[in-house]
N, C-alpha and C positions, 0 to 999 in steps of 0.2 A: 316184669309183671310177678304179685305176688301169688303166692299157692292160694287155693280155695281153704286150707283149713287155717291160713293165717288169718283170711278174712272173715270165718265163721270162728273165731274165738274172739274174745274182747275183754276189756278191763276198764274199769273207772277211775279216773284221776279226779281228784278233788281237791281244788284249788283256794285256800281263804284267804284273800290279800287284806289291805286296810279297812277296805271300804266295800268289801263285796264276797261271794261264794260262786265260784264256778265249778260246776260239775260236767264232765265231757265223757264219754263213752268213746273208747279207741278200740278200731281191731288191731289183730296182733300184725298186720302190716302198716300200720301207722296211721289210718286212715280214721278222722273224725267222725263218728255217726250221728252224734246229737250232742249238743251243748245247751246249757241251762246256765244263767246268772241270777245269783237273786242279792237285794243289798243287805249288807247289816250294818248293826248301829254303833255309833263310836261318840263316847262323852268325853268332852273336853272341857269341866267345868270350870278351868282358869289357867292361866299360863301354858307351861308347857306340862301338865297334866292330862293323860289320854290313858281312857280305860275303855272295855267291853264287857260283853256278856256272855257267858259259855252256853247260855240256856238258848239265848237268841241265835248266834254262830250255829247251835247243831239243829234249831228247828229249821233255818235256811238252808242247811247242808243236807236235812233229808228231804225237804222240799224238792230241791233243786235235784239232787241225784234220783226220786223216784219220777220227777217229769222228766229227765232226760233217759234214762232207763224205757220209760213210755213208748218215749220218740223216737227210740235207735234203731227200731226196724230188726234186733235180735232177740231171740227167747233169753229169759234170763239163763236157762241154762247153759248159754254160750259167753256167760260173763264170770269169769274165773277168780278175779280179784280186784280189788280196790286199794287204792293207795292215797294218803293224805300228805298233802305239803300245806304248811301255814306262816306264818308271819312268827317271828320268834319272840313270842308275847307268852306272857308268866301266869299260870291259870293255877288258883287255888283253890283245892276240894277239900271238905269237910267230911267228917264221917257220913256213910251211907251215902258219900256222892254230891252232899249238898253244898251248895256255893258257899267260898267262905268272901266277904265281901275286902276288898283294896280299898273302897273308896272311904274319902277322907269323911263323910256324911254318915258312914256306915250304911249306904245304900247295898242291900242284901241283892240286889241285879249284877252290881257292877264286880267281878269276879277275875278279872283279866287287868293286870297292868301290860299296856300295850310297848310295842317295844319302842316306839318314838316317844315315849314318856320321857322327861328328863327330870324328875323330879329328885332324883339319888345322885346330883351332883359332888355332892359334897362327900358321900359314903363311897362313891366311885376315885373320887382324888384319896382318900385314907384307906381304902384296900392298895392302891397304887403303891403308897406309903411304905405298904409292907415288903416291898421290894424283894418278893417272892420267888425263887426260881420260875416258879412254874408260868409267871408273867412274862418269861420271856419265847412263851408260846401262845403268845397275842398280841403280838406285835410290841411286845412291852408296858402297855399298861391295859388294864379293862377299860370298855367304853362303858357310859351312863346307860347304854343301849342293853348292856348285857344285864343277866340274872342275878347275878350275885350283888350289884348294889343295891336293885331293887328287892332283894329279900334282906338286907340288910337295912333298908328304910323301913320296910313293912313290921321288921322284928322289933324295932328299936322304939314305933310308935304305935303299934297295935299287940303288945305281948299277947293280950289274952284272946285276941281272933287269932295271931299266928300259933297259940299254943292247941288250939282247935283245930288246925289244918291236919288232916292225913297224908294227902299228897301234894305236892307241889308238879307240874309239869309243864314243861313247855307245849307251845297250843297245839302242833303237831302231835306229839303224841298222846295230849288229853284225846285228841280224837279218834286215835286208835284204841284208846282205853275205853272210851264210851261206845266204839262199835264192838270191842271185841270184850270188851273186860279184861284184856291180856294187861298187866301193871308191868311194862315194859316202857324202855325208853332207847331213841335212838342214837347211835354214836355221831350222827351228824347235829341234832340238837345238843347233845351236852357236850361235846368237843367243843362246839363252835361258838356257845353261847353261856356254858356253866363251868368253864375253867379245867373242865376233864381231860386228864391225858391219856388221851388214846392209844399212845405209843407204847406207854407205860401201863394201862388199864387201872387207871387209878384218877382220884382226886387227891390236889396236894394238901395232906394234913396239916402240914404248915399254915400252909395260906388261911384255911379255914381257920385255924384255932388264932391265929392273928387277929382277927377281925371279930372273933364271937360266932362264927355259924359254924361249928364243930356240930352241933347237934342237927343240921339241917339235914345231913346224909340218909339220917334215918326216914327226911319225909322223901326222898327222890328215890324212884325206882332202881331197883338192886340189878336187874335181867337188864343188860344195854346191849343192844343186837345190832348187826351192821346191817347197810345198806342193801337191799336186794333179796333179804331175808324177808320169812313171815315173822310177824308178829303173833296172830292168832286168827281166828277165824269169825264170821261176824254172828252173833248170840241171835236166837230167835225175834227177840224184841227189838233189837236194831235192825236187823234182817226186815222185817215187816215197817219200819219205818222208814226205812231207805227203799225200800221195794224191790230188795234182792231176796235172792235166795238165802237160808241158814246155810251156814258151814263154807260160804264164799271166803278165800282167804286176803287178810287184811295185812297189808304190806307194813314194814317196819316205817315209821314218818320219816319226814324231812323238810327243812326249811325251806320256804317259797322259792326263793333265789336260788338255793341250791338244787331244786328240782329243774328248773332252767337250765342252770350250767350241766347238770348231769344229760338233760337232752341233746345240747349243744355240743360238749365234748365229750362225751360217754364213748361214741365212737372213734374217736382221735383225740387223746388227750393231752398229745407232747406237743408243746410251741402255741396253744391256743388260749385267747384269752374271751373269755366269756362276759359278755355286759348282759345283766338284766335291768332293765328301764322301767320305773313305774312309780310308784308314789315317793319311795326312795330310789334308790341305784346301788347297785352292787357289781363287784369287777371281782370274778374267780379264775384264778389259775392254777395248773397242776405240776407238779414235780415229780420226778423220782427218789430225791433226795430231800430233808428240808431246807429252806431258804430262808432266813430271818429276815424282814424287810422292817425296820421300823417305820409306826406307824399303822403297819399293814397288819390285820388281824392273821393269827397262823404263825407259824405252819402248824395245822390240824392234816393227822392222821387218819385217812379212809373217811372222811368228814365228807365225800361227795362221791367218789369213785374210790373203792376197796382196795388199798395198796398203793394208792397215790398219796401224795402229800398236797394238803391245798392252802394257798394264801388268798385273804379276802379283804379286796379293800372296798370304797363306797362313799356315796352321798348321800348324807342323812334326810335331804329334802331333795327332790328333783323334780318329779310330775308336780306334786303340792306347789311347789316354788313358781314353777312356769304357772298354776293354776291361779298362786297368789297375784303373781305380778299381774295378769290378766284383769283381776279381780281390782284390783288397785287405781283401774284408769277412770278417768271420766267417759271414756268411750265404751266402756263394759256394757253399759243398756245398748247402745247402738249395734255393738258384738252380737249381744244376745239376741236381740229383733231380727236383725241380716240373717243369723244362723237358723233361727226360726222360718224367716219367711221364705228362703231358698233349700231348707229341708237338709243344711249342711251343719255338722260340727260348728263348736264356736275357732276351733284349732284350725279347721281349713280356712274359716272366713278370714283367722289373724293371718294365717299364712298366704291369702290371697293379698291382704293388707301391707304383708311384708313385700310381695311381689310388685305392688303398685309403686312402693317407695323405692325399691331398689332400682326400676327404671328410671328415676328422676335421680337418686343417690346410689351411685357402684356398691358402696360397704357404707350404709347407713349408722353404722357405730363406731366409724373412723373416732368418735371424741364423746364417745359414750361407754363406760366400763361400769361391770357390775362383778362384785367377789362374792360369790352362789354361797355364804356361809350363813344362810338367816337361822339354820336351827344347828347352826355348831359344823365342825370341821371331824367327819369321822375319820378320812384317811387323805392324805397322808400324814397330817398336820396332828389327828387326836385330841382337837380340842372342841370339846364339846362347847366352850364358853366364847368361842369365835362367834362373829354375827357378819350381815351382811354390809356389804356397800353398794352405790351405785355414785359413780364420779363422773361430772360433764353434765349434770342435768341442767334444762332450761325451763321457759314459760311454755312450750310446744305443749299444745294439748290435742286432743280427738285422736281421729286415728290412725294420724300420722305417729303421736307420742306411744300412741298403745303402740303400735307396729315395730318399733326404733326399742323402746325397752323390752318387749317381747323377745327380739331377736338378739339383743344384748344378753339376756337372762338365759336364753339358749346355750349361747356361744358361752357363757360362762362356766356351765354344766360341763360343755365340750372339753375347757380349760381343765377343769375338776378332773374330766377321765385322762387327759393329757398327763397331769400332774402325777396321778398313781401308777400311769405306764411308766413313767420315767421312773420313779421311784422304783416299781418290780423290775426295771432292767438295770437298775443300778446296783441291784443288789444280786442279782445273778441271774433271775430268768431270761430267758432269750423268747421271747413273745413274737412271732411270725406271721398269725394272723390273729384278726378281732373276729369273733360270729357276737352278734346280738338280738334279743328277742324280748317283749314285753311290751308294756302300753306304748311306748317310745317309738317302737318301730311303725307305728300307722302314722308317724308324724314325719312327714318328707323333710320339713325342713331339718327339725330335729337332726334325721339321719344324718344330710348332707352335711351341717354345721359340723358332727363329731366327725366325718372322715375327714372333712376339708381342715378341722383344726387340729387333729392328731396326725393328721397324712397318712391313716391306716384304712385301706380299703374294709368297708362292714360286709361281711359275711351273715346272711338271714338264713334263718330254716323255712321249710315250706309253709309248713303251719304254722297260724297265727298264736294258735294256743299252747305254744311250747312250755310253759310252766305245768299245764293240767296234764301235757303230755307225757312230763317227766315223772309225775305222780304214777301215770299209766305205766310206764316204762319199769318203775319198780315194782307195780302188782303184776304185770304180766312175768316178770323174773321169778318174784316170790309164791306166785301160782305153778312154778313149774313149765310156764309155756318155753322159756329161755334157758340156757346154763347158765349165764350172768349176765351183768348190766351191761357189758362191753357187746353181745351179743343182741339182746334188744336193743339197746340204743342205735346199732347200726341197722336193724330190720324195721325201726318204728319211725326212725327221724331220718327226714330227707333234706337235702340242700335245697337252697330257696333262690332269690336273686342277690348280686353283689352291688353294693354304694361305692363306688368308685373315688376317691381322693380328687381333688382338681390342684395341681400342684401350681398352677398359676397364683392361686392365693395365700401359697407358704408364706410369703413374705409378709402378708399383712398378718396373717392369724400368729406368726411367730413373735410379730412387735406385740399385738396385743396379749399374746400369752405371757409375754415381759410384764406387760403392764398386771395382769391378774396378779403374778407374782408379788409384785410391789404393793398390791392394794391388800394383802396378808400383813405385810410386816406395815403399813400404815396404822392399819387397824390396832398391833400388838402395840406400837408406839403411842396411841390415843389412849389406849388402854393402862399404859403405865403412867402416861401423864396423869389421868384420873385418879387413880390410886395413889 
């Protein structure tokens, strides 16, 4: 039973994802008192270019926090801190806090290069060709999703604009600055996405010099703070916008996936793998000593839990790939219509269609295979040019075809996770349990296939909004509610259910996993032939 003091003290966790901002108020016993979700804009002018607007994100953040605070049944005096997590997107800020456009057409509204933007593939290749020792701490090579390739792309194409930039922020750090005026950066964001060597407390001068980015250091906050520390306090203006009291503690920011990983592993870091499932998918594992895993980001020191090293695997498209797959089907309108008339989500209806198909065919994807690299392979292949494959297609159409392709896509994502787990263990990790959070945990089919395909039981948290809870854990610690993140996570995060792996399906999944691995080899062969 939580003590009354924990129930009477609270923190706000703000989770900014790719398509929405979520604000949740949690008391210090971990009970969610209120939650509000607001949509945010996303611009995709062409191809692999994805941009956002910091003004839009801040406006929706303020609206969500104001409403959550108003509905939480706690006085504002009980809310001692606010924490921000966000996607690892790049924000360009000019003099006086004005936005600097990152758009090719100069649209001033679009001042954020999203994490999923892949315009800087050539720049990532060039940075990796420098073969700097610092790259050993990012799995051997930078990803196009990281910030240095984006910066290099912007500096070469828009020198006048980039000359006007006062600060480049990772999105979480931008929100901290916007809320408090604190010109600080998080050890999480800079280490994971900017090639900051946290274990040595420095950037690699040789790497920046090799690609002509030495001057960018003057545009990055010099004050780099640990997770669980206070970045500052709410300014009077921001407090009014957010509906909170001036002087409320603002925690140092964190990447969204890492907030989920903090919540899932903060109380018990050893031997656990955290999977954060959303638009993309992240796989996070801690170790006491650094573990080099080819094609897997890290090892990063202190980037999720102070004193621990972190490796980060992931899939560039997960939930977004499932959505894309459903929408490609000729049965998509029928799926939407049934969802509307039965007041269910499209995923619930699709799962019912899968169950109906499985009642007639025990393993409907026996001869339909998907390689889930439609938006490149983040890890362990580290191949942004990889593309998806579907093998075994027929002239089938309608609900059965949608169900079959949907199931095959979900299984492909599970095999990607299995490949990452195998790479981590081969490099020296000893993963003994798998914990999962994010939007994917609301999909029973995705959970079942991940458990069966990997052979690992999936442990869930009792709180659905685990990522926002992780941001609140940071705020509760930074505001003095707990001595450290370990104690905060132990008090605020409670275990939920377990999805057990079915050993009877092991042989089937072993064979399909072998096909999954072979599909990538096939893709590489086709690519070489065309080159």
